C-alpha positions in Angstrom: 110.4 94.3 126.2 108.5 96.9 124.1 104.8 96.3 123.5 104.2 94.3 120.3 101.9 95.8 117.8 100.4 93.6 115.0 101.6 94.3 111.5 99.3 97.1 110.1 98.8 96.8 106.4 97.7 99.7 104.2 96.3 99.4 100.7 97.9 101.2 97.8 95.0 103.6 97.8 95.4 104.4 101.5 99.2 105.0 101.0 98.5 107.2 98.0 96.0 109.3 100.0 98.4 109.6 102.9 101.2 110.8 100.6 98.9 113.4 99.0 97.7 114.6 102.5 101.2 114.6 103.9 100.1 112.3 106.8 102.7 109.6 106.1 106.3 109.1 105.3 107.0 106.2 102.9 110.2 104.3 103.4 111.3 102.0 100.6 113.4 99.1 101.9 114.4 97.7 98.5 117.9 97.9 97.3 119.3 100.9 95.4 119.1 99.3 91.9 115.5 98.5 92.4 114.7 102.0 93.8 116.6 103.6 90.9 114.7 101.6 88.3 111.3 102.5 89.6 109.9 104.0 92.8 106.9 105.6 94.4 107.3 109.4 94.2 108.1 110.8 97.6 109.5 107.5 99.0 112.9 107.6 100.8 115.3 104.8 100.4 116.5 102.8 103.5 117.7 99.4 102.0 116.9 96.3 104.1 120.5 95.1 103.6 121.7 97.9 105.9 118.4 98.6 107.7 118.8 100.2 111.1 115.5 101.0 112.8 117.1 103.7 114.9 118.3 105.5 111.8 114.9 105.9 110.1 114.0 109.4 109.2 112.2 111.3 111.9 108.6 112.0 111.1 107.0 113.1 114.4 103.8 114.3 112.7 103.5 111.5 110.1 103.0 107.8 110.1 106.1 105.9 108.9 105.0 103.3 106.3 107.5 100.8 105.0 107.4 99.5 101.4 109.2 97.0 99.2 108.5 95.0 96.0 105.8 92.7 97.2 105.4 93.2 101.0 107.8 90.5 102.3 110.8 92.7 103.0 108.8 95.5 104.4 107.1 93.1 106.8 110.6 91.9 107.8 111.7 95.5 108.4 108.6 96.2 110.6 109.7 93.1 112.7 113.2 94.6 113.0 111.7 97.9 114.2 109.6 96.1 116.8 112.6 94.1 118.0 114.5 97.4 118.4 111.6 99.1 120.2 111.0 101.5 117.3 107.3 102.3 117.0 106.9 101.5 113.3 104.3 98.8 112.5 102.8 99.8 109.1 103.6 98.7 105.6 102.2 98.8 102.1 100.4 95.5 101.5 101.7 94.0 98.3 104.5 96.6 97.9 105.1 98.4 94.7 103.5 95.6 92.7 100.2 96.3 94.4 100.7 100.1 93.8 101.2 99.5 90.1 98.3 97.0 90.0 96.1 99.8 91.4 97.1 101.9 88.5 99.1 104.4 90.6 102.1 106.1 89.0 105.8 105.2 89.6 108.8 107.3 89.0 111.3 105.6 86.6 114.8 106.2 85.4 115.2 106.4 81.6 118.3 104.3 80.9 119.1 106.5 77.9 119.3 109.7 79.8 119.8 108.6 83.4 117.0 110.8 84.5 
């Protein structure tokens, strides 16, 4: 059985700094419609509904950080990683809600233009 790491929670500010520095890879585990409506710039989408820990993007020089709407689904995805022996144990505490509450920007889709 792989070693169990406790869930490591990063604040929105810590994730923002890591994205700016290029030291982390943010993986959004929400569903496509949620991601399309609003997302953290630079996040890659791997929906929880089809989440495969072994298929996560490779980031040998970056910490993989999972993120969702409020933190519940990303914590579930971390647990799936640990069960599969994948060394991912970090998520954005409070999800995109905490990100927005911290006043950090989100990328949105304008329904009128689709952009």
